[in-house]
C-alpha positions as CSV (number, residue, x, y, z in Angstrom):
1,M,0.0,0.0,0.0
2,T,1.2,3.5,-0.9
3,H,1.8,5.7,2.2
4,S,1.0,9.3,1.1
5,L,2.4,10.9,4.2
6,E,5.9,9.5,3.9
7,F,7.2,12.2,1.6
8,A,9.4,15.0,2.9
9,R,7.8,18.3,3.7
10,H,9.2,21.6,2.3
11,G,8.6,25.2,2.9
12,D,8.1,27.8,5.7
13,K,4.4,28.6,5.5
14,E,2.6,27.9,8.7
15,N,-0.7,26.0,8.2
16,S,-3.7,26.0,10.6
17,P,-4.3,23.1,13.0
18,F,-7.3,22.2,10.9
19,F,-5.2,21.7,7.8
20,E,-2.6,19.6,9.6
21,E,-5.2,17.5,11.3
22,Y,-7.2,16.7,8.2
23,L,-4.2,16.4,5.9
24,V,-3.2,13.3,8.0
25,K,-6.8,12.0,8.3
26,L,-7.7,12.4,4.6
27,L,-4.5,10.9,3.2
28,E,-4.5,8.0,5.6
29,E,-8.1,7.2,4.7
30,R,-7.4,7.6,1.0
31,D,-4.6,5.1,1.3
32,R,-6.6,2.7,3.4
33,V,-9.7,2.5,1.1
34,G,-7.5,2.0,-1.9
35,L,-8.1,5.3,-3.8
36,T,-4.4,6.2,-3.9
37,E,-3.7,3.0,-5.8
38,R,-6.7,3.3,-8.1
39,I,-6.2,7.0,-9.1
40,L,-3.1,7.5,-11.2
41,E,-1.6,10.3,-13.4
42,V,-3.2,13.3,-15.1
43,D,-4.3,11.9,-18.5
44,A,-5.5,15.2,-20.0
45,I,-6.3,18.8,-19.2
46,M,-9.4,20.6,-20.5
47,M,-10.0,24.1,-21.5
48,T,-12.6,26.0,-23.5
49,V,-12.2,29.1,-25.7
50,D,-14.7,31.6,-27.2
51,P,-16.1,31.1,-30.8
52,G,-13.5,31.7,-33.5
53,H,-10.4,31.4,-31.2
54,S,-9.5,27.7,-31.1
55,V,-7.5,27.6,-34.4
56,E,-5.3,30.5,-33.4
57,Y,-4.9,29.1,-29.9
58,V,-3.9,25.7,-31.2
59,A,-1.3,27.5,-33.3
60,E,0.0,29.4,-30.3
61,L,0.2,26.3,-28.2
62,C,2.0,24.3,-30.9
63,L,4.6,27.1,-31.2
64,M,5.2,27.6,-27.5
65,T,4.9,24.0,-26.3
66,P,5.9,20.5,-27.5
67,Y,2.2,19.7,-28.3
68,H,1.1,18.3,-31.6
69,Y,-2.4,18.5,-33.2
70,L,-3.9,15.0,-33.3
71,V,-7.6,15.2,-34.3
72,T,-10.8,17.2,-33.8
73,L,-13.9,15.8,-32.3
74,E,-17.0,17.5,-33.6
75,S,-20.2,17.4,-31.5
76,E,-23.4,19.4,-32.0
77,S,-22.3,22.7,-30.4
78,H,-18.5,22.2,-29.8
79,W,-15.3,21.4,-31.6
80,T,-12.8,19.7,-29.3
81,H,-9.2,19.7,-30.6
82,I,-6.9,17.0,-29.1
83,L,-3.3,17.9,-28.7
84,R,-0.7,15.3,-27.8
85,I,3.0,15.0,-27.2
86,D,3.2,11.3,-26.5
87,P,0.7,8.8,-24.9
88,K,2.7,8.9,-21.6
89,Y,2.2,12.6,-21.2
90,P,-1.1,14.5,-20.6
91,D,-3.2,15.5,-23.6
92,L,-4.6,19.0,-24.0
93,L,-8.3,19.2,-24.9
94,V,-9.1,22.6,-26.4
95,R,-12.8,23.1,-26.8
96,E,-14.5,25.8,-28.9
97,I,-18.1,26.7,-28.5
98,K,-19.7,27.2,-31.9
99,N,-22.5,29.5,-30.8
100,P,-21.6,32.5,-28.6
101,Q,-25.1,32.6,-27.2
102,I,-24.9,29.2,-25.6
103,Q,-25.3,29.3,-21.8
104,G,-24.0,26.7,-19.4
105,I,-22.4,26.1,-16.0
106,F,-18.8,26.9,-17.2
107,R,-19.9,30.2,-18.7
108,S,-21.7,31.2,-15.6
109,L,-18.5,30.8,-13.6
110,N,-17.0,33.6,-15.7
111,E,-19.8,36.0,-16.0
112,V,-19.8,37.3,-12.4
113,Y,-16.1,38.5,-12.6
114,P,-15.3,41.8,-14.4
115,I,-12.5,40.6,-16.6
116,G,-13.5,36.9,-16.8
117,A,-16.8,38.1,-18.3
118,R,-15.0,39.7,-21.2
119,K,-14.3,36.2,-22.5
120,P,-17.4,34.4,-21.2
121,N,-16.7,31.0,-22.7
122,S,-12.9,31.1,-22.2
123,R,-12.0,29.0,-19.2
124,Y,-9.6,26.3,-18.0
125,M,-11.9,23.5,-16.9
126,G,-9.7,21.0,-15.0
127,E,-7.9,17.7,-15.3
128,I,-8.9,14.1,-16.3
129,L,-7.1,11.6,-14.1
130,R,-6.5,8.0,-15.3
131,V,-8.0,5.3,-13.0
132,N,-7.9,1.6,-13.1
133,D,-11.5,1.0,-11.9
134,L,-13.8,3.8,-12.8
135,H,-16.9,2.4,-11.0
136,D,-15.1,1.8,-7.7
137,V,-13.4,5.2,-7.7
138,V,-16.6,7.1,-8.4
139,E,-18.6,5.1,-5.8
140,L,-15.8,5.7,-3.1
141,Q,-15.7,9.4,-3.9
142,K,-19.5,9.7,-3.6
143,E,-19.3,8.0,-0.2
144,R,-16.9,10.8,0.7
145,E,-19.5,13.4,-0.3
146,F,-18.1,14.4,-3.7
147,R,-20.8,15.0,-6.3
148,F,-20.7,14.1,-10.0
149,F,-22.6,15.1,-13.1
150,N,-24.8,12.2,-14.3
151,Q,-24.4,10.7,-17.7
152,D,-27.2,12.7,-19.2
153,Q,-25.7,15.9,-18.0
154,V,-22.3,14.9,-19.3
155,R,-23.9,14.2,-22.7
156,R,-25.7,17.6,-22.7
157,M,-22.5,19.4,-21.9
158,E,-20.8,17.5,-24.8
159,M,-18.0,16.1,-22.6
160,P,-16.5,12.7,-23.4
161,G,-19.0,10.0,-22.4
162,N,-16.3,7.7,-21.0
163,V,-15.3,10.3,-18.4
164,A,-16.9,10.6,-14.9
165,L,-16.9,14.4,-14.2
166,S,-17.1,16.0,-10.7
167,K,-19.2,19.1,-10.1
168,P,-17.1,22.3,-10.1
169,S,-15.1,22.9,-7.0
170,P,-16.5,25.8,-4.8
171,Y,-12.8,26.7,-4.1
172,T,-11.1,26.5,-7.5
173,H,-14.1,26.3,-9.9
174,N,-12.3,23.4,-11.6
175,V,-13.7,20.0,-12.3
176,V,-11.9,16.7,-12.0
177,G,-12.6,13.9,-14.5
178,Y,-11.8,10.2,-14.1
179,M,-11.2,7.9,-17.2
180,E,-10.5,4.2,-17.0
181,R,-7.5,3.1,-19.0
182,E,-4.9,0.4,-18.6
183,P,-1.2,1.2,-19.0
184,G,-0.4,1.1,-22.7
185,Q,-4.0,1.2,-23.8
186,L,-4.9,3.8,-26.4
187,R,-6.2,7.0,-24.9
188,V,-9.6,7.8,-26.6
189,Y,-12.4,10.2,-25.9
190,A,-16.0,9.1,-26.5
191,L,-17.3,12.3,-28.1
192,G,-18.6,13.3,-31.5
193,I,-17.3,12.7,-35.0
194,S,-13.5,12.4,-35.3
195,A,-11.7,14.2,-38.2
196,I,-8.6,16.2,-39.0
197,R,-9.7,19.8,-39.7
198,P,-7.7,21.3,-42.6
199,D,-7.5,24.7,-41.1
200,V,-6.3,23.4,-37.7
201,Q,-3.8,21.1,-39.4
202,E,-2.4,24.0,-41.5
203,A,-2.0,26.2,-38.4
204,Y,-0.3,23.3,-36.6
205,Q,2.1,22.6,-39.4
206,T,3.0,26.3,-39.7
207,A,3.7,26.5,-36.0
208,K,5.9,23.4,-36.0
209,A,7.8,24.7,-39.0
210,L,8.6,27.8,-37.1
211,Q,9.7,25.8,-34.0
212,K,12.1,23.9,-36.2
213,K,13.3,27.0,-38.0
214,R,14.0,28.6,-34.6
215,E,15.7,25.5,-33.4
216,I,13.6,25.2,-30.3
217,D,11.6,22.1,-31.1
218,D,13.9,19.8,-29.2
219,L,14.2,22.1,-26.2
220,L,10.6,22.2,-25.0
221,L,9.5,19.4,-22.6
222,P,6.0,18.5,-21.3
223,I,4.1,20.4,-18.6
224,D,6.0,20.8,-15.4
225,H,3.2,22.2,-13.2
226,L,-0.3,23.8,-13.3
227,A,-0.8,26.8,-11.1
228,T,-4.2,27.8,-9.7
229,R,-5.1,31.0,-7.9
230,V,-7.7,31.0,-5.2
231,Y,-9.0,33.3,-2.5
232,S,-7.0,33.6,0.7
233,Q,-9.6,31.9,2.8
234,N,-9.8,28.9,0.4
235,R,-6.1,28.1,0.3
236,E,-6.1,25.2,2.7
237,V,-9.4,23.7,1.7
238,A,-8.6,23.9,-2.0
239,I,-5.4,21.9,-1.3
240,L,-7.1,19.3,0.8
241,E,-10.0,18.9,-1.7
242,W,-7.5,18.3,-4.6
243,L,-5.6,15.8,-2.4
244,S,-8.9,14.0,-1.7
245,L,-9.8,13.8,-5.4
246,S,-6.4,12.8,-6.7
247,S,-3.4,10.6,-5.6
248,Y,-1.2,13.6,-5.0
249,Y,0.7,14.4,-1.7
250,Y,1.4,17.7,0.0
251,W,5.0,18.8,-1.0
252,G,4.9,22.0,1.0
253,S,4.2,25.7,1.1
254,Y,6.3,28.9,1.0
255,D,5.4,32.3,2.4
256,I,6.1,35.0,-0.2
257,K,5.8,37.9,2.3
258,G,6.9,40.6,-0.2
259,Q,3.9,39.9,-2.3
260,N,1.5,39.0,0.6
261,S,1.0,35.5,-0.8
262,S,2.0,31.9,-0.5
263,T,2.9,29.2,-3.0
264,N,1.7,25.7,-2.2
265,V,2.8,22.6,-4.1
266,T,1.3,19.1,-4.4
267,K,2.9,16.2,-6.4
268,S,1.9,12.8,-7.6
269,V,2.8,9.9,-5.3
270,H,3.2,7.7,-8.4
271,F,5.8,9.7,-10.4
272,D,9.0,11.5,-9.2
273,D,9.2,13.3,-12.5
274,E,6.6,16.1,-12.8
275,I,6.5,15.8,-16.6
276,R,4.8,12.4,-16.2
277,S,2.0,14.0,-14.1
278,P,2.3,17.7,-13.6
279,A,2.6,19.2,-10.1
280,K,-0.4,21.1,-9.0
281,V,0.4,24.5,-7.4
282,F,-2.0,26.7,-5.5
283,T,-1.3,30.4,-4.9
284,A,-3.3,32.6,-2.5
285,N,-3.1,35.9,-0.7
286,N,-2.1,35.8,2.9
287,T,-4.8,38.4,3.8
288,P,-8.2,39.0,2.2
289,Y,-8.8,42.0,-0.1
290,F,-10.9,44.0,2.4
291,V,-8.0,44.6,4.8
292,N,-5.8,46.1,2.1
293,H,-6.9,49.6,2.8
294,L,-5.8,49.2,6.4
295,E,-2.6,47.2,5.9
296,K,-1.4,48.8,2.6
297,L,0.0,45.4,1.5
298,P,0.4,44.2,-2.2
299,S,-2.5,42.0,-3.3
300,P,-1.8,40.7,-6.9
301,T,-3.1,37.2,-6.2
302,E,-6.4,38.3,-4.6
303,T,-6.9,41.0,-7.2
304,F,-6.5,38.3,-10.0
305,V,-9.1,36.1,-8.4
306,R,-11.5,39.0,-7.9
307,N,-11.2,39.9,-11.6
308,Y,-11.2,36.5,-13.2
309,G,-12.5,34.2,-10.5
310,P,-10.7,31.2,-9.0
311,R,-9.0,29.5,-11.9
312,L,-5.8,28.3,-13.5
313,H,-3.3,31.2,-13.8
314,H,-0.5,29.5,-15.8
315,L,0.8,26.3,-17.1
316,A,4.5,25.8,-16.9
317,I,6.6,24.1,-19.6
318,A,9.9,22.6,-18.7
319,V,12.9,23.5,-20.8
320,R,15.7,21.0,-21.4
321,D,18.8,21.8,-19.3
322,G,21.8,22.9,-21.4
323,E,22.9,25.7,-23.8
324,R,22.3,26.5,-27.4
325,H,24.4,29.0,-29.5
326,G,26.1,30.3,-26.3
327,Q,22.8,30.9,-24.4
328,E,21.2,28.8,-21.7
329,N,18.3,27.0,-23.3
330,I,15.6,29.0,-21.6
331,E,17.1,32.3,-22.7
332,Y,17.4,31.0,-26.3
333,V,13.8,29.7,-26.4
334,V,12.5,33.1,-25.1
335,D,14.6,35.1,-27.6
336,Q,13.3,33.0,-30.5
337,I,9.7,33.1,-29.5
338,R,9.9,36.8,-29.0
339,Q,11.0,37.1,-32.6
340,E,7.8,35.5,-33.6
341,G,5.8,38.2,-31.8
342,Q,5.1,36.7,-28.4
343,D,5.6,39.1,-25.5
344,F,6.7,38.3,-22.0
345,L,5.9,40.0,-18.7
346,L,9.6,40.3,-17.7
347,D,13.0,39.1,-18.5
348,V,14.2,35.6,-17.6
349,I,14.9,35.6,-13.8
350,G,16.9,33.3,-11.6
351,S,20.4,31.8,-12.1
352,K,22.3,28.6,-12.5
353,E,23.7,29.1,-9.0
354,E,20.2,29.2,-7.6
355,G,19.2,26.1,-9.5
356,L,16.6,27.3,-11.9
357,K,15.5,30.1,-14.3
358,Q,11.9,31.1,-15.0
359,I,9.8,33.5,-17.0
360,F,6.1,34.3,-17.6
361,S,4.6,35.0,-21.1
362,N,1.9,37.6,-21.6
363,A,-1.5,36.1,-21.0
364,S,-3.0,34.5,-24.1
365,E,-5.7,36.6,-25.8
366,H,-7.5,33.3,-26.5
367,S,-7.5,31.6,-23.1
368,S,-6.2,34.2,-20.7
369,L,-3.6,31.6,-19.6
370,I,0.1,32.5,-19.1
371,I,2.8,30.1,-20.3
372,E,5.7,29.8,-17.8
373,Y,9.1,28.4,-18.9
374,V,11.3,26.8,-16.3
375,Q,14.8,25.5,-16.7
376,R,16.3,23.5,-13.8
377,F,20.0,23.1,-13.6
378,G,21.7,19.8,-12.7
379,E,19.8,18.0,-9.9
380,F,17.7,20.9,-8.7
381,Q,14.3,19.5,-7.7
382,G,12.4,22.6,-6.4
383,F,9.8,24.7,-8.2
384,F,11.0,28.2,-7.4
385,T,13.1,30.5,-5.3
386,K,11.4,33.1,-3.1
387,D,13.0,35.9,-5.1
388,N,11.8,34.4,-8.4
389,V,8.2,33.9,-7.2
390,A,8.1,37.5,-5.9
391,E,9.2,38.9,-9.2
392,L,6.9,36.7,-11.2
393,T,3.9,37.5,-9.0
394,H,4.7,41.2,-9.1
395,A,5.0,41.2,-12.9
396,A,1.7,39.3,-13.3
397,G,0.0,41.7,-10.9
398,V,1.1,44.8,-12.9
399,A,-0.3,43.2,-16.1
400,D,-3.6,42.4,-14.3
401,E,-3.9,46.0,-13.0
402,L,-3.6,47.3,-16.5
403,L,-6.4,44.9,-17.7
404,E,-8.5,46.0,-14.7
405,L,-8.1,49.7,-15.7
406,Q,-8.9,48.9,-19.3
407,A,-12.1,47.0,-18.2
408,E,-13.2,50.0,-16.0
409,A,-12.5,52.4,-18.9
410,S,-14.5,50.3,-21.3
411,K,-17.4,50.2,-18.8
412,G,-17.2,54.0,-18.4
413,N,-17.2,54.6,-22.1
414,A,-20.2,52.3,-22.5
415,S,-22.1,54.1,-19.8
416,N,-21.3,57.5,-21.3
417,G,-22.5,56.3,-24.7
């Protein structure tokens, strides 16, 4: 039996007695009932974009990541593009809604937030986890009070029929899917009519030709981690909920006092290497927004959540260690992608001596997601240094403030008109 509490703890963030008590209770029970052994790696991650945005977003992803376009699944009101690196790494499912007037639960999660509402259908949805016994996993999770969409609801949402889908989390607004698949078995999604769309294929081939021309195609590795931002009061419960739904363990938390936030990491018990099953990172303010006028503290994380809602903030792509043409690989990759018109929020930060370098791209106009690049040097196993996180968080906060001002200006112009 896997022991989910045997892993070393990292970090300096002090958790509440509630968190420490239920971390032990929940993981011990998860191990005891067999869920840790039944729930395995992240098989796919799901996102939706607004009508007319999926082809350009696939092109963007195929340039900036190692993903390849595989096929499109067409259902009545959606196209779902499947992107894949290799069957042993998670797929990306990029969904596009055909009709902008369609209402649904995922759109409703955007519409109450001022910037999220500007792209009402654009949303990171969550992960699909591979399981070895779908029925048992779902029944055990229902006994633990988790709720799932029924098969008719899954069909009406036009999600894959072979995936059991949880209701959205009240803390992250993400869903978790379970899909039964044996090791080595072909990964398929029971949804719609399968075809290769010529326009998507052309966009993909153009992106990959640019990757090759820029000599970065062999430097980009699979997803290293997925970073979600939540409200300050939901930090601990969001982590515990994810640990209950997955087979991940609590790696640790760091207090980033300069940005009034903390960074909290969970990792798969089944894989040491994050690129086999990405780490899940949760970032939250240390204090809620309504004390800022008293404390005068920075609040980039809470401001993001208030503007977009709890959601994924960025996905991090690993960059192969080494150098190319006299530059460290991450510097080379960023320089080449910049020459293709992609902007970044700051320069590459960190150093070889510290163990890693990192950078954030601008948020995608199609998904609002940021791409992070991270290069680890030698045997470095961490996810960040405190200085790196503070700089990245600050840069993202400045960009979010600009979007907030633009949103307010647009609202003011509309009222005046």
